C-alpha positions in Angstrom: -71.2 -5.7 -43.7 -69.2 -3.7 -46.2 -66.8 -5.8 -48.1 -63.3 -4.4 -48.2 -60.0 -5.5 -49.6 -58.7 -5.9 -46.1 -61.6 -8.2 -45.2 -61.0 -10.3 -48.3 -57.3 -10.6 -47.4 -58.2 -11.9 -43.9 -60.6 -14.6 -45.4 -58.1 -15.7 -48.0 -55.2 -15.9 -45.5 -57.4 -18.1 -43.2 -57.7 -20.6 -46.0 -54.4 -20.3 -47.8 -51.8 -19.8 -45.1 -50.4 -23.0 -43.7 -47.1 -24.6 -42.6 -46.2 -24.8 -46.3 -47.4 -21.4 -47.4 -47.1 -17.8 -46.3 -49.3 -14.8 -47.2 -47.9 -11.3 -47.4 -50.3 -8.3 -47.7 -49.4 -5.1 -49.5 -51.7 -2.5 -48.2 -50.5 0.2 -50.6 -51.2 -1.9 -53.7 -54.1 -3.9 -52.1 -52.5 -7.2 -53.2 -51.9 -10.5 -51.4 -48.8 -12.5 -52.2 -49.1 -16.3 -51.5 -45.8 -18.1 -51.6 -44.7 -21.7 -51.1 -42.0 -21.6 -48.3 -39.9 -24.4 -49.7 -39.7 -23.3 -53.3 -40.2 -19.6 -52.8 -42.6 -19.7 -55.8 -45.9 -17.9 -55.5 -48.6 -15.8 -57.0 -50.1 -12.4 -56.4 -53.8 -11.8 -56.0 -55.3 -8.3 -56.8 -57.8 -7.8 -53.9 -59.5 -4.7 -55.4 -60.7 -6.8 -58.4 -62.3 -9.2 -56.0 -64.3 -6.6 -54.1 -67.2 -6.3 -56.6 -67.5 -10.0 -57.0 -67.4 -10.5 -53.3 -70.2 -8.0 -52.8 -72.4 -10.2 -55.0 -71.4 -13.5 -53.3 -68.7 -13.5 -50.8 -68.4 -17.2 -50.3 -68.3 -17.9 -54.0 -65.6 -15.3 -54.6 -63.4 -16.6 -51.8 -63.8 -20.3 -52.6 -63.1 -19.7 -56.3 -60.0 -17.7 -55.6 -58.6 -20.2 -53.1 -59.2 -23.0 -55.7 -57.4 -21.1 -58.5 -54.4 -20.1 -56.3 -54.0 -23.6 -54.9 -54.1 -25.2 -58.4 -51.7 -22.6 -59.7 -49.2 -23.1 -56.9 -49.3 -26.9 -57.4 -48.6 -26.4 -61.1 -45.6 -24.3 -60.4 -44.1 -27.0 -58.3 -44.0 -29.5 -61.2 -41.7 -29.6 -64.3 -43.8 -30.4 -67.4 -42.6 -31.5 -70.8 -44.4 -30.5 -73.9 -43.3 -33.5 -76.0 -46.1 -36.0 -76.0 -48.6 -33.4 -74.8 -49.4 -31.9 -78.2 -53.2 -32.4 -77.8 -53.2 -30.5 -74.5 -51.7 -27.2 -75.8 -54.1 -24.3 -76.2 -53.9 -20.5 -76.7 -55.2 -18.2 -74.0 -55.9 -14.5 -74.4 -54.8 -11.9 -71.8 -54.7 -8.2 -71.4 -51.6 -6.4 -72.8 -50.9 -5.4 -69.2 -50.5 -9.1 -68.2 -46.9 -9.9 -67.2 -44.6 -11.2 -70.0 -42.7 -13.4 -67.5 -43.4 -15.4 -64.4 -42.2 -14.6 -60.9 -38.9 -16.4 -61.5 -38.1 -14.3 -64.6 -39.0 -17.1 -67.1 -40.3 -15.4 -70.3 -43.6 -16.6 -71.6 -44.2 -17.5 -75.2 -46.5 -14.9 -76.7 -48.0 -13.5 -79.9 -49.4 -10.1 -80.6 -53.1 -9.9 -81.2 -54.6 -6.4 -80.7 -54.0 -3.1 -79.0 -55.9 -4.5 -76.0 -55.0 -8.2 -76.0 -52.1 -10.6 -76.3 -51.9 -14.4 -77.0 -50.2 -16.7 -74.5 -50.0 -20.5 -74.7 -51.0 -23.0 -72.1 -50.4 -26.7 -71.3 -53.7 -28.1 -70.0 -53.3 -30.0 -66.7 -57.0 -30.9 -66.2 -58.2 -28.7 -63.4 -55.8 -25.9 -64.3 -53.1 -25.1 -66.9 -49.6 -23.8 -67.0 -48.5 -21.0 -69.2 -45.7 -22.1 -71.6 -42.4 -20.3 -71.2 -39.4 -20.1 -73.6 -37.4 -22.7 -71.6 -40.2 -25.2 -72.0 -40.4 -24.4 -75.7 -36.7 -24.8 -76.2 -36.7 -28.2 -74.4 -39.4 -29.5 -76.8 -37.3 -28.6 -79.8 -40.3 -26.8 -81.4 -40.4 -23.4 -82.9 -42.9 -20.8 -81.7 -44.7 -21.1 -85.1 -45.2 -24.9 -84.5 -46.5 -24.3 -81.0 -49.0 -21.7 -82.3 -50.1 -24.1 -85.1 -50.8 -26.9 -82.5 -52.6 -24.6 -80.2 -54.9 -23.2 -82.9 -55.7 -26.7 -84.2 -56.7 -27.8 -80.7 -58.7 -24.6 -80.1 -60.9 -25.4 -83.2 -61.8 -28.7 -81.6 -63.4 -27.0 -78.6 -67.1 -26.2 -78.3 -68.4 -22.9 -79.8 -72.0 -23.5 -78.7 -73.6 -20.1 -77.8 -76.7 -18.9 -76.0 -78.7 -16.1 -77.6 -80.5 -13.2 -76.0 -82.3 -10.3 -77.8 -82.5 -6.9 -76.1 -84.0 -3.7 -77.7 -83.8 -5.2 -81.2 -80.1 -6.4 -80.8 -79.0 -10.0 -80.7 -76.3 -11.0 -78.2 -74.5 -14.4 -78.4 -72.7 -15.7 -75.3 -70.0 -18.4 -75.4 -69.3 -19.6 -71.9 -68.6 -23.4 -71.9 -66.3 -23.1 -68.8 -63.6 -25.1 -70.5 -61.0 -22.5 -69.6 -60.5 -21.2 -73.1 -63.7 -19.4 -74.0 -62.1 -16.0 -74.4 -59.4 -17.6 -76.7 -62.1 -18.5 -79.1 -61.9 -15.0 -80.4 -58.9 -16.4 -82.2 -61.0 -18.9 -84.1 -61.5 -16.9 -87.3 -63.5 -19.7 -89.0 -66.0 -19.5 -86.2 -66.2 -15.8 -86.3 -66.7 -15.8 -90.0 -69.6 -18.3 -89.6 -71.1 -16.0 -87.0 -70.8 -13.0 -89.2 -73.0 -14.6 -91.8 -75.8 -14.5 -89.2 -75.5 -10.8 -88.6 -78.1 -8.3 -89.8 -76.3 -5.3 -88.3 -72.6 -4.6 -87.3 -70.8 -7.5 -85.6 -69.0 -6.7 -82.4 -66.9 -9.1 -80.3 -65.9 -8.8 -76.7 -63.7 -10.8 -74.2 -64.2 -9.1 -70.9 -62.8 -12.0 -69.0 -61.2 -15.4 -69.6 -64.4 -17.5 -69.4 -66.6 -15.7 -71.9 -66.7 -14.5 -75.5 -69.6 -12.2 -76.5 -70.7 -11.6 -80.0 -73.2 -8.9 -80.7 -75.4 -8.2 -83.7 -75.7 -4.5 -83.2 -78.6 -2.9 -85.1 -79.1 0.4 -83.3 -77.3 2.8 -80.9 -79.0 1.2 -77.9 -77.2 -2.0 -78.8 -73.8 -0.3 -78.3 -74.8 1.1 -75.0 -76.0 -2.3 -73.8 -72.8 -4.0 -75.0 -70.7 -1.4 -73.1 -72.6 -1.9 -69.9 -72.4 -5.7 -70.3 -68.7 -5.7 -70.9 -68.0 -3.5 -67.9 -70.1 -5.8 -65.7 -68.4 -8.9 -66.9 -64.9 -7.3 -66.7 -65.5 -6.3 -63.0 -66.8 -9.8 -62.0 -64.4 -12.0 -64.0 -61.7 -14.1 -62.3 -59.3 -13.2 -65.1 -60.2 -9.7 -66.4 -59.1 -9.0 -70.0 -60.6 -5.9 -71.4 -63.8 -3.9 -71.0 -63.6 -2.7 -74.6 -65.3 -4.5 -77.4 -64.2 -4.8 -81.1 -65.9 -4.4 -84.4 -65.3 -7.5 -86.5 -65.2 -7.8 -90.3 -63.5 -10.5 -92.3 -60.8 -11.4 -89.9 -60.1 -7.9 -88.7 -60.7 -6.6 -85.1 -61.0 -2.9 -84.4 -61.3 -1.7 -80.8 -64.2 0.7 -80.1 -64.9 3.0 -77.2 -68.6 3.4 -76.4 -69.3 6.5 -74.3 -72.9 7.2 -73.6 -74.5 7.8 -77.0 -71.2 8.0 -78.9 -69.3 5.2 -80.6 -65.6 5.9 -81.3 -63.2 3.7 -83.2 -59.7 3.4 -81.7 
């Protein structure tokens, strides 16, 4: 059976629609909007991004999406205070195309990172997290700088244990602890600098989706080609896609690179 966006829509609606929620399908944009009837708050799911993942494992793709949507909707229904929650504040990395405000128009607290990525801040809720908006920050009495400092300190406490794979003379290190903040560890400069000391070739870093950070010790052209294919595959299969591009890293500086066939081009 060929997996289509319409088929995924039907399966998601079967599990998400209830007396408390309504699902609205946008055939033109291939999206599904899931809304809580009482609060009128909801979230939009891009169905096209789920097709590739569903073709590999349909049940896994549907179940995972239902879980994330359900957790996110429940988080939206609760008002959370930042005061007293300092240890549960973390940075998260998103694509620059990610919305700057929520569905209710509340503006998220953000910080510029690269031409491809932007930093947001999250209040960890255990099974999910809530992105911090300007109203939450104002209520806490903190500045955005204080919020950033707390988030970065907490990030450094998280695991940076990697798994290594060597392909065609190039070493690839995968950080995927599934703690929800793996991509954000690209912000941990101290860790990146420690990794750079291990490199024998050029160091490249990639965050194709929210649950992985890839570091590559690239020693030949084949290494760049492998990294490009790897990033595209992870980007297509990730629950929160960020960017299929990778970055050259040197002493705290990230430089996006485009890898086309046998050519490597700096942005």
